[in-house]
N, C-alpha and C positions, 0 to 999 in steps of 0.2 A: 855076558849073556844078560845079566841084570840091567846093565846100562841100556842095552838095545831094547829090552822090554819096557823100560821106563820111558825111553824116547818114543816108542810106538804108542804107549799109553797116553803120553802128553799130546802127541799129534792127533790121535783119535779123539781125545777129549775136546780139543779145540774144534775139530771138524764137526763133532757131534753137536756142540753148542751152536755153531754157525748153521748147520742144517736144520736144527730144530727152530731156530729163529727165522729161517727162510720160509717155513711152512705157513700156509694161509690159515688164518684164524677166522674169526667172525667178520673181520674187515677184509681188506684186499691182500694184506701180507706183503712181504718184500719180494716174494716170488713173482708177483704181477709186474714188477719192474723189469724182469728179464723175459718177458713174453708170455707170462702165465695168465694174462688177462683174456686171451682168446680161448673161448670154450669150444670143445669138440661137440659135435652133434649127437654122437652115440652114447656118451657117458657124461656124468656130472662133473668129472674132474678133468683137468688138462693133462697133456702129455708131460709138461714140466713138473706138475705135482706128482704124477706117477713115478717119474724118474727120481724126483726128490725123495719120495717115500722109499724107493729101492736103495738109494744111496744112504739114507739115514739108517735103514735096517742093516746094511752091510757094515757101515762104520760102527754101529752099535754092537754087532757081533764081534768085530775086531777088538773093540774096547773091552767087551766081556771076556774074550779069550785071553787078552793081554793081562787082565787082572788075575784070572785064574792061574795062568802060567807064571806070573810074577810071584804069586803066593806060593805055588808049588816049588819054584826054584829057591826062594828064600827059606822055605820050611825044611827042605831036604839038603841044603848045602852047609 
């Protein structure tokens, strides 16, 4: 159980770093390389950026839950 949680935590950590680096900052960002340069007319952000935001939040939640679960498992075993 502990090993599984550690593997999930390591994968989530790597994905979180990648997703945060893909976000567009003041410049173009790496997300513009993957089609993020096309702006939609209705909103200020692209569909790629919105999806990247969603993926980052989901991976962040998985990361947070893995940390809490790993702490609880090691505390009560």
